[in-house]
C-alpha positions in Angstrom: 0.0 0.3 0.0 2.8 2.3 0.5 4.0 2.3 -3.0 0.7 3.8 -3.8 0.5 6.3 -1.6 2.2 10.2 -3.0 5.8 10.8 -1.5 6.4 13.7 1.3 9.3 15.0 -0.2 8.7 18.9 -0.2 10.8 20.2 2.6 9.7 23.6 4.2 11.8 26.1 1.5 10.0 24.7 -1.3 6.9 25.0 0.2 7.5 28.6 0.8 9.0 29.6 -2.7 6.0 27.4 -4.5 3.5 30.0 -2.5 5.6 33.0 -2.9 6.1 31.6 -7.0 1.9 30.7 -6.7 1.6 34.4 -6.1 3.6 35.4 -8.9 3.3 34.6 -12.4 2.0 35.6 -15.8 -0.6 37.7 -14.4 2.1 40.2 -13.0 4.3 40.6 -15.6 1.9 40.7 -18.6 -1.3 41.4 -17.1 -0.6 44.5 -15.0 0.3 46.9 -17.9 -4.0 45.7 -19.0 -4.7 46.1 -15.5 -3.2 49.9 -15.4 -4.8 50.6 -18.7 -8.4 49.7 -17.3 -8.1 51.3 -13.7 -4.9 53.7 -13.5 -3.4 54.1 -10.2 -6.7 52.6 -8.3 -5.2 49.2 -9.7 -3.5 49.3 -6.2 -6.7 48.8 -4.4 -7.9 46.3 -6.7 -4.7 44.1 -5.8 -5.2 44.6 -2.3 -9.4 43.9 -2.4 -8.8 40.9 -3.9 -5.6 39.9 -2.3 -7.3 40.1 1.1 -10.4 38.1 -0.2 -7.4 35.4 -1.5 -5.5 35.1 2.0 -9.3 34.4 4.0 -10.2 31.7 1.1 -6.1 30.2 1.9 -7.0 30.5 5.8 -9.9 28.4 5.4 -8.5 26.0 3.2 -5.7 25.5 5.8 -7.6 25.1 8.4 -9.2 22.1 6.3 -6.5 20.3 5.3 -5.3 20.6 8.8 -8.4 19.0 10.2 -8.1 15.4 8.6 -4.5 13.7 8.3 -6.0 12.0 5.2 -6.6 15.0 3.2 -4.8 15.4 0.1 -6.7 18.0 -1.7 -9.5 20.2 -1.5 -11.0 17.8 -3.9 -11.1 15.2 -0.8 -12.8 17.9 1.2 -15.5 18.6 -1.1 -16.7 15.1 -1.1 -16.4 14.9 2.6 -18.8 18.4 2.7 -20.9 18.4 -0.2 -20.8 15.1 -1.4 -19.4 12.9 -4.4 -21.0 15.3 -7.1 -19.5 18.6 -5.7 -16.1 16.8 -5.8 -16.2 15.6 -9.2 -17.2 19.1 -10.7 -14.5 20.7 -8.5 -11.8 18.0 -9.2 -12.4 18.2 -12.9 -13.0 22.1 -13.0 -9.9 22.6 -11.3 -8.4 20.4 -13.5 -9.4 22.5 -16.2 -8.3 25.6 -14.9 -4.5 24.8 -14.9 -4.9 23.0 -18.3 -6.0 26.2 -19.6 -4.0 28.8 -17.6 -0.8 26.6 -18.7 -1.9 26.1 -22.4 -1.4 29.8 -22.9 1.9 29.7 -21.0 3.1 27.0 -22.9 2.8 28.6 -26.3 4.2 32.0 -24.4 7.6 29.6 -24.2 7.8 29.8 -27.6 7.0 33.6 -28.3 9.9 34.5 -25.8 12.5 32.3 -27.1 12.0 33.7 -30.4 13.2 37.3 -29.1 16.6 35.5 -29.5 16.1 32.5 -31.8 14.2 32.9 -35.2 12.8 29.6 -35.0 9.2 28.8 -35.4 7.7 29.2 -31.9 6.1 25.5 -31.6 9.9 24.5 -31.4 11.0 25.6 -27.8 7.4 24.7 -26.3 7.6 21.5 -27.0 11.3 21.3 -26.0 10.1 22.8 -23.0 7.1 20.8 -22.7 9.3 17.5 -23.0 11.9 18.9 -20.3 9.3 19.6 -17.7 7.7 16.2 -18.1 11.0 14.7 -17.3 11.6 16.5 -14.4 8.1 16.0 -12.7 8.4 11.6 -13.7 11.6 11.8 -11.4 10.4 12.6 -7.9 8.4 15.4 -7.0 11.3 16.5 -4.8 12.4 17.2 -8.4 9.4 19.6 -8.9 10.0 21.3 -5.8 13.4 21.9 -6.7 12.4 23.5 -10.1 10.2 25.5 -8.9 12.2 26.7 -6.2 14.5 28.3 -8.6 11.3 29.7 -10.8 10.1 31.6 -7.9 13.7 33.2 -7.0 14.0 34.5 -10.2 10.8 36.1 -9.8 11.4 37.4 -6.2 15.4 38.8 -7.3 13.5 41.0 -10.4 11.0 42.8 -8.2 13.4 43.1 -5.7 15.5 45.1 -7.6 12.3 46.6 -9.3 11.6 48.0 -5.7 15.2 49.0 -4.9 15.5 50.6 -7.6 12.4 52.6 -7.6 13.6 53.8 -3.6 16.8 54.6 -5.1 15.7 56.4 -7.8 12.6 58.2 -5.8 14.9 59.4 -3.3 17.4 61.4 -5.9 14.8 62.4 -7.8 16.1 60.6 -10.8 14.9 62.4 -14.4 13.5 59.8 -16.9 12.9 60.5 -20.6 8.9 60.5 -19.6 9.8 62.9 -16.5 10.9 63.1 -12.8 10.6 60.0 -10.6 7.7 60.8 -7.7 5.4 59.5 -5.6 2.8 62.8 -7.3 3.3 60.3 -10.4 0.6 58.2 -8.4 -2.0 61.1 -8.7 -0.8 63.4 -11.2 -2.0 62.4 -14.1 -6.1 62.3 -13.4 -5.9 61.2 -10.1 -5.9 57.8 -8.4 -9.7 57.1 -10.1 -8.6 58.0 -13.7 -10.8 56.0 -15.5 -13.9 56.3 -12.8 -14.8 53.5 -11.1 -15.7 51.4 -13.6 -12.3 51.5 -15.4 -11.6 50.6 -11.9 -14.3 47.5 -11.5 -13.5 46.2 -15.0 -9.7 45.4 -14.3 -10.3 43.0 -11.7 -11.0 39.7 -14.0 -7.4 40.1 -14.8 -6.3 40.8 -10.7 -8.1 37.9 -10.3 -6.1 35.9 -12.8 -3.1 37.0 -11.3 -3.4 35.6 -7.9 -4.5 32.3 -9.7 -2.3 29.5 -8.5 -2.0 30.8 -4.9 -3.9 27.7 -3.7 -0.9 25.5 -5.0 -0.2 25.6 -1.2 -3.2 23.3 -0.3 -3.0 20.6 -3.6 1.2 20.4 -2.5 -0.1 19.3 1.2 0.2 15.8 0.5 3.7 15.8 0.3 5.2 17.8 2.6 7.2 16.6 5.0 5.6 18.6 8.0 2.4 20.1 6.8 1.2 21.1 10.8 4.2 23.3 10.2 4.8 24.1 6.7 1.4 25.0 5.6 0.4 27.8 8.2 3.9 28.9 7.9 2.9 29.8 4.1 -0.4 30.8 4.3 0.1 33.1 6.8 2.8 34.9 4.8 0.4 35.6 1.6 -0.8 39.1 3.4 3.0 40.1 3.3 3.9 38.8 0.2 0.5 40.5 -1.5 2.0 44.1 0.0 5.5 43.3 -1.2 5.3 41.3 -4.3 2.2 43.2 -5.6 1.8 46.4 -4.3 5.0 47.1 -3.6 5.7 46.6 -7.4 3.0 48.3 -8.7 3.8 51.5 -6.2 7.3 51.2 -7.8 6.2 51.2 -11.6 3.6 54.2 -11.1 6.5 56.2 -9.4 8.8 55.5 -12.2 6.1 55.8 -15.3 3.3 58.3 -15.5 0.5 55.2 -15.9 -0.4 56.9 -19.0 3.3 56.4 -20.5 2.7 52.5 -19.8 1.5 50.3 -23.0 -1.1 47.5 -22.2 0.3 45.4 -24.7 3.9 45.4 -23.2 5.5 44.5 -20.1 5.7 47.2 -17.5 8.5 46.3 -16.1 10.6 46.3 -19.3 9.3 49.5 -19.9 11.0 50.5 -16.6 14.4 48.8 -16.6 14.9 50.4 -20.1 13.9 54.0 -18.8 16.1 54.3 -16.3 18.7 53.1 -19.1 19.9 49.8 -18.4 20.8 48.4 -22.0 20.6 44.9 -21.1 16.7 45.5 -19.7 14.7 44.0 -22.5 16.8 40.5 -22.8 17.0 40.4 -18.9 13.2 40.9 -18.0 12.5 38.7 -21.2 14.3 35.9 -19.5 12.3 36.8 -16.0 9.1 36.1 -18.0 10.3 33.5 -20.2 11.6 31.3 -16.6 7.8 32.8 -15.6 5.8 31.2 -17.9 7.9 27.7 -17.9 7.2 28.3 -14.0 3.3 28.5 -14.3 3.3 25.4 -17.2 5.5 23.6 -14.6 3.3 24.2 -11.6 -0.1 23.2 -13.8 1.4 19.8 -14.6 2.1 19.2 -11.4 -1.4 20.3 -10.1 -2.9 18.4 -13.0 -1.3 15.4 -12.6 -2.1 15.0 -8.5 -5.7 16.4 -9.4 -6.3 13.4 -11.9 -4.5 11.0 -9.4 -6.9 12.0 -6.2 -10.2 11.8 -8.6 -9.0 8.2 -9.7 -8.6 7.5 -6.2 -12.4 8.0 -5.7 -13.6 6.7 -8.5 -14.2 9.5 -10.4 -11.8 9.1 -13.0 -10.4 6.2 -14.8 -8.1 3.4 -12.6 -5.0 4.0 -14.4 -4.7 7.5 -13.3 -3.9 6.4 -9.8 -1.0 4.4 -10.9 2.1 5.7 -9.4 5.7 5.1 -10.8 8.6 3.4 -8.8 9.3 7.5 -7.6 6.0 7.6 -6.6 4.7 10.2 -8.5 1.3 9.4 -11.0 3.0 9.0 -14.2 0.1 8.3 -16.2 -2.0 11.2 -15.0 1.0 13.3 -15.9 1.3 11.9 -19.1 -2.6 12.6 -20.0 -2.2 16.2 -18.6 0.5 16.8 -20.9 -0.8 15.4 -24.0 -3.6 17.6 -23.6 -1.8 20.5 -22.8 0.3 20.1 -26.2 -3.3 19.7 -28.3 -3.9 23.0 -26.7 -1.2 24.5 -27.4 -1.8 24.1 -31.0 -4.9 25.2 -30.6 -3.5 28.6 -29.0 -1.1 28.9 -32.3 -3.9 28.6 -34.4 -6.0 32.0 -33.0 -2.9 33.4 -31.2 -4.9 37.1 -31.4 -7.7 35.9 -29.4 -6.6 32.5 -27.6 -4.7 34.1 -24.2 -8.1 36.7 -23.6 -10.3 33.7 -23.7 -8.3 31.2 -21.8 -7.2 33.9 -19.3 -11.2 34.9 -18.7 -12.2 31.2 -18.4 -9.5 30.2 -16.0 -10.3 33.1 -13.8 -14.0 32.1 -13.8 -13.1 28.7 -12.9 -10.6 29.6 -10.3 -14.0 31.4 -8.5 -15.5 28.4 -8.5 -13.1 26.6 -6.8 -12.0 29.2 -4.4 -16.2 29.8 -3.6 -16.6 25.7 -2.8 -13.3 26.6 -0.2 -15.3 28.7 1.5 -18.8 26.8 1.4 -17.1 23.7 2.8 -15.7 25.7 5.4 -19.3 26.8 6.4 -20.2 22.9 6.2 -17.6 22.2 8.4 -17.8 25.0 11.4 -21.9 23.5 11.2 -21.7 20.1 11.0 -18.3 19.7 12.9 -18.0 21.7 16.0 -15.8 19.0 17.7 -12.9 19.4 14.8 -13.2 23.0 14.6 -12.9 23.2 18.5 -9.5 21.5 18.1 -8.2 23.4 15.4 -5.2 24.6 16.0 -5.5 27.2 12.7 -8.4 28.5 12.8 -9.5 30.9 10.3 -10.4 34.2 11.4 -13.6 36.4 11.3 -15.8 33.2 10.1 -18.8 32.7 9.3 -19.2 36.6 8.4 -16.0 36.8 6.0 -17.0 33.7 4.1 -20.0 35.6 3.2 -18.5 38.5 2.8 -15.9 37.1 -0.1 -18.6 34.9 -1.6 -20.5 37.9 -2.5 -17.3 39.5 -3.8 -16.6 37.1 -6.1 -20.3 37.0 -7.5 -20.0 40.8 -7.7 -16.8 40.3 -10.2 -18.6 37.7 -12.4 -21.1 40.0 -12.9 -19.1 42.4 -13.9 -17.7 40.4 -16.2 -21.0 40.4 -18.0 -20.6 43.8 -18.4 -17.0 43.7 -20.1 -17.2 43.2 -24.1 -13.7 41.3 -23.6 -14.6 39.0 -20.8 -18.8 38.5 -21.6 -18.1 35.6 -24.6 -15.9 33.5 -21.8 -18.1 34.0 -19.0 -21.3 32.9 -21.2 -19.3 29.7 -22.4 -18.2 28.8 -19.4 -21.1 27.2 -17.7 -21.3 24.2 -21.0 -18.3 23.3 -19.1 -20.2 22.7 -15.7 -23.2 21.0 -17.9 -20.8 18.7 -19.5 -19.3 17.8 -15.7 -22.9 17.2 -14.1 -23.8 15.5 -17.7 -20.5 13.0 -17.2 -21.4 12.6 -13.3 -24.7 11.1 -13.8 -22.9 8.7 -16.9 -20.4 7.7 -14.2 -22.7 7.4 -11.6 -25.1 4.9 -13.4 -22.3 2.7 -14.2 -20.8 2.4 -11.2 -23.9 1.4 -9.6 -24.6 -1.2 -12.8 -21.0 -2.8 -11.4 -21.5 -2.7 -8.1 -25.3 -3.0 -7.3 -26.8 -1.7 -3.9 -25.7 -3.4 -0.9 -29.2 -4.3 0.4 -30.4 -5.5 -2.9 -27.4 -7.8 -3.3 -28.8 -9.3 0.3 -32.2 -9.8 -0.8 -30.8 -11.2 -3.6 -28.8 -13.9 -1.4 -31.7 -14.8 0.6 -34.1 -15.4 -2.4 -31.2 -17.7 -3.8 -31.1 -19.7 -0.6 -34.9 -19.7 -0.1 -34.9 -21.5 -3.7 -32.4 -24.0 -2.9 -33.8 -25.0 0.6 -37.0 -25.5 -1.4 
């Protein structure tokens, strides 16, 4: 039985950097330009609001994960508190979230490599996919090490940006677009230059910027000491949000007037170029490349573990629960990689619209997953007060804060309905959930035929016994 269990090889430093990497990604490096265009400097408040909401989601998830030793992901939690249907839909939706996100990232790898080499973008994309697959097949520790270094590159880049912003602010450095100053935050149309509507419309990209933060929960089954590492990683999320998101955005807006940033380009590249660093574009392109590879690496890890858990719960083919000699769910990893490669091809065929559609669908599905966590936590408090009383990692301000965050998520979905760019994806996404409910019903009927109700089976045994006696 031990050979069929995931191995707890992730160390504290791995989990801490996975948590940081989960809060720094494509949404910040690439999506922040679009978000700033929509909201102006008020984007700072959007990151704060969504970041605080995500922290409460993570506190609820952390308490639930540590309430029972057998939990390996939040699909197990959904099974306990909302039933097998919710677990089926949530598990496959989370798999779909990461597939959609990783599709865009693997294509991005090919595009970024073209900055240095004039080769077709599918070649580096496929090479990257093969390398990541090979590393993920080795051991979970390989994933942890890879993500550790990917996250470290992101952290160093943002530290450099913030440090540079402080120095330039102190000396009053003059760029080609003006003087570096705090007043740049409000001097160009105010903090809400595009009004409340622009501020609200930025929330979709802000939500996408935070996708992956819950990866700490997915990796819980493979940490050497979850009681220590999970609370530590979750409790540091607010500081990371303040520093890596709010701090980085403030630095960007102090160095550049927000009106000078091109939404089609990375604001990080623009900022480093303004201060006269000649290799800035190449350096930031490398950082964005590693960020995309990191996101794809996280996607391969999480999708394989979700398929593994679904299979263990009889909600996916049994072969997906098979582990290789390194305790890695290799079959689940192979199928996820195969789907990723098909998605990369589709993204290549419709490059103009694929990224926007994929990121919007991803954000909507992640809101579903986060919402399920909050609802499960409400059920946990109501149905298992004895566990909640013994908890050493209680989520604060519950149940009130659960309802507040759920209301915020509902408002964000309504906002997406009014935006031309996000409306098509929002209207298409329910088709995914309808498909899942239909598949669940088919799967349940199939299981009932294979495994009949125990009472009916017992009645059949009694009948046959009576016939023999007669």
